[in-house]
N, C-alpha and C positions, 0 to 999 in steps of 0.2 A: 344716140351717140351725143349726149349733152356736151361733152368736152369739145368735140369737133364743131358742133353747132355754135357753141360759145365763142370759139376761136374765130369762126367765119364772121360772126356778128361783130366781135371786137375789132377784127381786121378792117371792117368798113370804117370804123371811127379812127383807128390807129393803124394806118397801112404799113407802118415800119415794123410792126411786130411779126415774129416768125414762130413757128411751132415745130418742135422735134418730138416725135413719138418714139418711145423706147419700149421694147417688148413685142409680144405677139399674143394672139389668142383666137378664140372661135369667131370673132367679128373681123378678122383680118381682111377678108375680101370686101366686106361692107365698108370698112374704113377706106380702103383704096378706091372703091367706087365713089364714095362721098367726096374724097379729095379731087377725083377726076371730074365729077358732075359739077362741083362748085368752082372748078378752075383754080384750085389752090396748090397745084403741084409746085409752083415757084416759091411758095411760102410755107409749105408743110413738108417736112422730111420724115418719112417713116423709116427709122434706122433698123427696126426689127430687134431681134434678140442680140444683146451685146454682152461682153464679159463684164464682170464686176469692176475690173481695172479700167475699162473704157467708160463705164458709167461715171466714175469720178471725173474723167476728162470732160464728159458732156456737162456734168454739173458745174465744173469750173468755167466752162465756156458759156454758161447760161446766165440769164438775169432773173429768172423766176422758175419755180418748180410748181407743177400742178398735178392733181389727181382727183378724179371724180368718182372714187369708189363709193359704192352704196353701202358696203359694210367692210370693216377692217378692225382688227385689234389695234396694236401699235404698228404702224407702217414702218418697216425698216427703211424703205426708200425715202420716206418723209424725214426720218431721223438723219439719214445721210445728207439730205438736202439742207437741213438745219445746220448740221455740222460744217457744211461747206459755206454756210452763211447766206444761202439763198432765201429771199422772201418767198412765201408760199401762198398759193390759192388752192384750197383743198375742200373736200366735202365736209359739210357740217354734220359729222357723226361723232359719237362718243370718243372713240380712239383718237381722233384728231383734235377734239376740244381740249384734251389733256395737254396738248403741245402748242396750240395756236391761240393767241389773244388777238382778236380782230383789230387791225390798225396798229398794233404794236410790233408784231413779227410776221404778219401775214393776214390773210382773209379767209373766211369760211363762206360757203354757199351750199344751199340744199343740193344734194347729189344729182337730182334730175332737172334742176332749174338752169337751163342754158343761159337765160337772160341774166340771172344773178352772177353766174361765172363770167359772162362777157363783161358785165359792169366792173367786176373785180379785176379782170385783165386790163381794162382801160385805166382803172385807177392805179394799178401797179405801173403801167407804162408811163403814166403822167406824173409819177412821183419825182420829187426833187432829188438831186444827188445826195443831199444831206439826209433825207428820209431813208433812201436806199442804204446808205452807210449805217444809219442807226438800226434799221431792221437786220442788216447783215451781222452787226456786232451782237445784237440781242439773240439772234438765232445761234451763232457760234457759242455764246455763253450758255444758253439754254441746253444745247446738246452736250456741251462739256460737263455741265452740272447734272442734268437729269438723265442723260443717256450714256453715262460713263459706267460701263460694266464693272470695272474694278472697284470703283467707289460704291456703286449700288449693291454689288455682291457683299461687300463688307457690311453695309447697312442691313442687308437681309440676314446675314449671319447674326448680327447683333440683335435683331428682332427675334430670331429663333432662340437665341440664348436667353433673352429676357423671358420668353414664353416658357422655356424649359425650366428656368429658375423659379417660376411660379409653381412648378410641380403639380401637386394635387389640387391646386386651386383652379387649374384650367380644366374645363369640361370638354371631353372629346365626344364626337359623334361618329358612329360607324357608318360609312356610306352605304353598306349593303342593307342594313336593317333600319337605319334612321333612328336607332335607339341610342341614348347617351350612355357613357361608360357607367354611370351610377345605376341606370336601369338594367344593364347587362351584368352588373356585379363585378366589374373590372377593378 
């Protein structure tokens, strides 16, 4: 449980930080046992599964978003955190690298490296107010531009239309056979 280990380590350096865990899963009992064993129940709140509306409230009340996923495409909760203006500390995986520029709008850490996550938590906690505001603005702008379904769906339609306009110049590959349209005689 790298995220919990990271928080426990970071809390030693920055005792004012708190952790709220949202969601549930197969490690629920282990998470609660870890919190109890490390005497973290005063500073870690496991909220469990919450409604989407309540998640926004949690984001608005937070100073930082974190996720230590080992694999993910584009994380919807990451995009929601960015749209809320939260700085982020997330796993250094391809889906997150598309959205996070270390030091500009958040931090990346190897997914199983608790020490790296702890260091990023401390760095985030020690940020100046001006740096937090800068990251917050950058994240809202990034989400508005890059995660805007209306705008991006228009871009996608334009890309499809451009491909369709190329007509016969575009080569198609049939997924079932792996043969191109020219090889099939289409």
